[in-house]
C-alpha positions in Angstrom: -35.3 42.4 -50.9 -36.0 44.3 -47.9 -34.9 47.4 -49.3 -37.2 47.1 -52.4 -40.1 46.0 -50.0 -39.3 49.2 -48.0 -39.5 51.4 -51.2 -42.8 49.9 -52.3 -44.2 50.5 -48.9 -43.1 54.4 -49.3 -44.6 54.4 -52.6 -48.1 52.9 -51.5 -48.0 55.4 -48.6 -47.4 58.4 -50.9 -50.2 56.9 -53.1 -52.5 56.4 -50.2 -51.9 60.1 -49.0 -52.7 61.4 -52.5 -55.7 59.4 -52.7 -56.8 60.7 -49.2 -56.1 64.2 -50.3 -57.9 63.7 -53.4 -60.9 62.4 -51.4 -60.8 65.7 -49.4 -60.8 67.9 -52.3 -63.8 66.0 -54.0 -65.6 66.5 -50.8 -64.8 70.0 -50.7 -66.1 70.7 -54.1 -69.0 68.6 -53.6 -70.1 70.9 -50.8 -68.8 74.2 -52.2 -72.5 75.3 -52.5 -72.5 75.4 -48.7 -70.2 78.6 -48.9 -72.6 80.3 -51.3 -75.6 79.3 -49.3 -74.2 80.6 -45.8 -73.2 84.1 -47.4 -76.5 84.3 -48.9 -78.3 83.7 -45.6 -76.1 86.5 -44.2 -77.0 88.7 -47.2 -80.6 88.2 -46.6 -80.3 88.8 -42.9 -78.3 91.8 -43.3 -75.8 90.8 -40.9 -73.0 92.8 -42.4 -75.3 95.7 -42.1 -76.2 95.2 -38.7 -72.4 95.2 -37.8 -71.7 98.2 -39.9 -74.6 100.2 -38.4 -72.9 99.8 -34.9 -69.5 101.2 -36.0 -67.6 98.4 -34.4 -67.6 94.5 -33.9 -70.7 93.3 -31.9 -71.9 90.3 -30.0 -73.9 87.5 -31.4 -76.8 88.4 -29.3 -76.7 92.1 -30.4 -76.8 90.8 -34.1 -79.5 88.5 -33.3 -81.5 91.2 -31.7 -81.3 93.3 -34.7 -82.2 90.7 -37.2 -86.0 91.3 -38.6 -87.4 88.6 -36.6 -89.4 88.1 -33.2 -87.6 84.9 -32.4 -84.5 84.3 -34.1 -82.6 81.0 -33.5 -79.3 81.8 -32.0 -78.0 78.2 -32.4 -78.4 78.3 -36.0 -77.1 81.7 -36.4 -73.9 80.9 -34.3 -73.2 77.9 -36.6 -73.5 79.9 -39.6 -71.4 82.7 -38.4 -68.6 80.2 -37.5 -68.3 79.1 -41.1 -68.3 82.7 -42.3 -65.6 83.5 -39.8 -63.6 80.4 -41.1 -64.0 81.8 -44.7 -62.8 85.2 -43.4 -66.1 86.6 -44.4 -66.2 88.1 -40.9 -63.9 88.5 -38.0 -64.2 86.8 -34.6 -62.4 88.1 -31.4 -62.7 86.7 -27.9 -61.5 88.2 -24.8 -61.1 85.8 -21.6 -64.7 86.0 -20.0 -66.2 88.0 -22.6 -68.6 87.2 -25.6 -67.1 86.7 -29.2 -67.2 90.0 -30.9 -67.9 89.8 -34.9 -66.6 92.3 -37.2 -66.4 92.9 -41.0 -63.6 92.3 -43.4 -62.9 93.7 -46.8 -65.0 90.7 -48.2 -68.0 91.5 -46.0 -68.0 95.2 -46.8 -69.1 94.0 -50.4 -72.0 92.3 -48.9 -73.5 95.7 -47.4 -76.8 96.8 -48.7 -77.4 100.4 -50.1 -73.7 101.3 -50.5 -71.9 102.8 -53.3 -69.8 99.5 -53.7 -72.1 96.6 -52.9 -72.3 93.1 -54.6 -75.3 92.2 -52.5 -77.9 92.2 -55.2 -75.7 90.4 -57.6 -75.2 87.7 -55.1 -79.0 87.3 -54.3 -79.5 87.3 -58.0 -77.1 84.4 -58.9 -78.3 82.5 -55.9 -82.0 83.1 -56.7 -83.6 79.5 -57.0 -84.7 80.5 -60.5 -81.1 80.9 -61.7 -79.7 78.0 -59.7 -82.0 75.5 -61.4 -80.5 75.8 -64.8 -77.2 74.5 -63.3 -78.6 71.3 -63.1 -79.2 70.9 -66.6 -75.4 70.8 -67.7 -75.1 67.1 -68.5 -78.3 67.3 -70.7 -76.6 70.5 -72.5 -73.7 68.4 -73.0 -75.7 65.1 -74.5 -78.2 67.1 -76.5 -76.9 70.7 -76.9 -79.6 73.4 -76.2 -80.1 76.2 -73.5 -79.8 75.2 -70.1 -82.1 77.9 -68.6 -84.8 77.0 -71.3 -84.4 73.3 -70.4 -84.9 74.3 -66.8 -87.9 76.7 -67.2 -89.3 76.3 -70.7 -88.2 79.7 -71.7 -85.2 81.7 -72.1 -83.8 84.1 -69.4 -84.7 87.5 -71.1 -88.2 86.1 -71.8 -88.8 85.4 -68.1 -87.6 88.8 -67.2 -89.8 90.5 -69.7 -92.8 88.9 -67.7 -91.6 88.4 -64.2 -91.5 92.0 -62.8 -89.8 90.8 -59.5 -87.1 88.8 -61.3 -86.7 91.8 -63.7 -86.2 94.1 -60.9 -83.7 91.6 -59.3 -81.8 91.4 -62.5 -81.5 95.2 -62.9 -80.4 95.7 -59.2 -77.8 93.0 -59.6 -76.6 94.6 -62.8 -76.5 97.8 -61.4 -74.4 96.7 -58.4 -71.8 95.2 -60.5 -71.8 98.3 -62.7 -71.0 100.6 -60.1 -67.9 98.6 -59.1 -66.8 98.0 -62.8 -67.4 101.6 -63.8 -64.8 102.8 -61.3 -62.3 100.4 -63.0 -63.2 101.6 -66.4 -63.0 105.4 -65.9 -59.6 104.7 -64.1 -58.3 102.4 -66.3 -59.4 103.9 -69.8 -58.2 107.5 -68.9 -58.4 109.6 -71.8 -60.4 107.1 -73.8 -63.8 109.1 -73.6 -62.1 112.7 -74.1 -62.5 112.9 -77.9 -66.1 111.5 -77.6 -68.9 114.1 -78.0 -71.7 111.4 -78.2 -71.8 107.8 -76.8 -74.8 105.3 -76.5 -74.7 102.5 -74.2 -76.2 99.4 -76.0 -77.9 97.1 -73.6 -77.2 99.6 -70.7 -80.0 98.4 -68.5 -81.5 101.4 -66.5 -78.6 103.7 -67.3 -76.3 103.5 -64.2 -73.0 103.0 -66.4 -73.8 106.0 -68.8 -74.7 108.0 -65.8 -71.1 107.3 -64.3 -69.4 108.4 -67.6 -71.4 111.5 -68.1 -70.4 112.5 -64.4 -66.8 111.9 -65.2 -67.1 113.3 -68.7 -69.9 116.0 -68.7 -69.0 116.9 -72.2 -70.4 113.8 -73.5 -74.1 113.5 -74.6 -75.0 110.1 -73.2 -77.7 107.7 -74.5 -78.9 104.7 -72.4 -80.4 102.1 -75.1 -82.4 99.1 -74.1 -85.4 97.1 -74.5 -88.8 98.8 -73.7 -89.4 96.8 -70.5 -86.1 97.6 -69.1 -86.1 101.4 -70.1 -89.5 101.7 -68.6 -88.0 101.3 -65.2 -85.1 103.5 -65.7 -84.5 106.4 -63.1 -83.6 109.8 -64.3 -80.0 110.7 -64.7 -78.8 114.3 -65.7 -77.1 114.3 -69.2 -78.4 111.0 -70.1 -81.5 110.3 -72.6 -83.4 106.8 -72.3 -84.2 105.3 -75.8 -85.9 102.1 -76.0 -85.1 99.7 -79.1 -83.7 96.4 -80.2 -80.0 96.2 -80.7 -80.6 93.2 -83.1 -82.5 95.7 -85.3 -81.0 99.0 -85.1 -78.8 101.4 -82.9 -79.0 105.1 -82.8 -76.2 107.0 -84.0 -73.5 108.4 -81.9 -69.6 109.2 -82.3 -69.1 105.9 -80.5 -70.8 102.9 -79.0 -70.4 101.5 -75.4 -71.1 97.7 -75.0 -70.6 96.8 -71.4 -70.7 92.8 -70.4 -73.4 92.4 -73.1 -71.1 90.3 -76.1 -70.7 87.4 -73.4 -74.6 86.7 -73.2 -74.7 85.9 -77.0 -73.4 83.4 -79.2 -70.9 84.4 -82.2 -73.7 84.8 -85.0 -75.9 87.0 -82.8 -72.5 89.0 -81.7 -71.8 89.6 -85.3 -75.3 90.9 -85.8 -74.9 93.4 -82.8 -71.5 94.5 -83.8 -72.6 95.2 -87.5 -75.3 97.2 -86.1 -72.7 99.1 -83.9 -70.8 99.9 -86.9 -73.7 101.2 -88.7 -74.3 103.5 -85.8 -71.0 105.3 -85.8 -68.9 107.4 -88.2 -66.8 105.4 -90.4 -63.4 107.6 -90.1 -63.6 108.5 -86.4 -65.9 106.2 -84.8 -65.0 103.3 -82.4 -66.9 100.4 -80.2 -66.0 100.4 -76.7 -66.5 96.7 -75.6 -66.0 95.8 -71.9 -65.9 92.0 -71.5 -63.5 89.2 -70.4 -60.5 88.1 -72.5 -59.6 84.6 -71.4 -55.9 83.9 -70.8 -55.4 80.3 -70.6 -52.0 80.9 -69.0 -53.4 83.2 -66.4 -53.2 82.0 -62.8 -54.6 85.1 -60.9 -58.2 85.5 -59.1 -59.0 88.0 -62.0 -58.1 85.3 -64.6 -60.0 82.7 -62.8 -63.1 84.6 -62.9 -63.4 84.7 -66.6 -63.5 80.9 -66.7 -66.2 80.9 -63.9 -68.2 83.4 -65.7 -68.0 81.2 -68.9 -70.0 78.4 -67.2 -72.4 81.0 -65.8 -72.9 81.9 -69.6 -73.9 78.2 -70.0 -76.3 78.5 -67.2 -78.1 81.6 -67.9 -77.6 82.9 -71.4 -78.8 81.9 -74.9 -75.5 80.5 -76.2 -73.4 83.0 -74.6 -69.7 82.5 -73.6 -66.5 84.4 -72.5 -63.8 84.4 -75.2 -60.1 84.5 -75.8 -58.3 87.2 -77.9 -58.2 84.9 -80.9 -62.0 84.6 -80.5 -62.5 88.2 -80.2 -60.1 89.0 -83.3 -62.3 86.3 -85.3 -65.6 87.9 -84.2 -64.6 91.5 -84.8 -63.2 91.0 -88.1 -66.4 89.1 -89.4 -68.4 92.1 -88.1 -66.1 94.7 -90.3 -63.8 95.7 -87.5 -60.2 95.0 -88.9 -58.4 96.9 -85.9 -58.9 96.5 -82.3 -56.8 97.4 -79.0 -57.0 95.8 -75.7 -56.7 97.8 -72.8 -56.3 96.0 -69.4 -58.0 97.6 -66.4 -57.9 96.7 -62.8 -61.0 94.1 -63.0 -61.4 90.6 -64.5 -62.8 92.5 -67.6 -61.0 94.3 -70.2 -61.8 97.2 -72.6 -61.6 96.3 -76.4 -61.5 99.2 -78.9 -62.8 98.1 -82.0 -62.5 100.5 -85.1 -64.0 100.1 -88.5 -61.0 101.4 -90.4 
């Protein structure tokens, strides 16, 4: 009897420990937004830039002195810095009797402004209160369907960017920052994929940053950046790149190949088929191809890149008009319906993949 009671006590103890661990995990997820807001604060205050400008780790007072404020609150700053250090966004080294010195990590180097590889603009876009509001509409979307962003604001995201110049600029800056990092992976991973192309059109190419990178690496390509009028109107001039305004749902200018980067996930299946059919009309039947850059979800994948695809899938619920990330089976179905019976998936060093789609 005593052995049975002892065994039951062990089980109860194990259950209690598991429950306490569960409680801790729920609390962690409950306050996961705190990490985002602490990083957003650091980006807005340009803390990584301040440290970087000195060329070496610096003290809290040095950071505070360089913040654009006449009277920064060092107490608040120190508490935010403490969490950033704990999350390994920054380093902190203390020598006996000396002030703590804060330095950069590989993570915080991605939060520098005005550098070739920076995710700071994208971070500010995704944590913008306008975009954050739609996350609170998920349960309503499950109950009633509909578009989360429209529930939050009464219009769809791209409707708002066409009228709100500040949001449109933030969106373009965010997309450009992601484009720079993704394009390095594409040009490295795609290798000879661009060699046989003479003319290439980037559908939904924003302000042309992606096409600019392609033309730099492959100067024999005649590049066209294609997007809506209000987007193209703000596009800078790039050597070897022509900007053309239009609507991908109506028609796409002809080219040897069509490049569609991180666009398809913004739209539902029906809209994607329309876009792909227009892409098919734009390329030669015998030799043309569509180069899609998007996530290919893998349910068995457990790496960080695999995880990002599932996170972005929910970002699509929050911000797009029925968009989603797709598995290979879903891509296969979509491509066949649009007239692309053959495709090839190429892995690149990113959470995204390249999908070559062929009309024959």
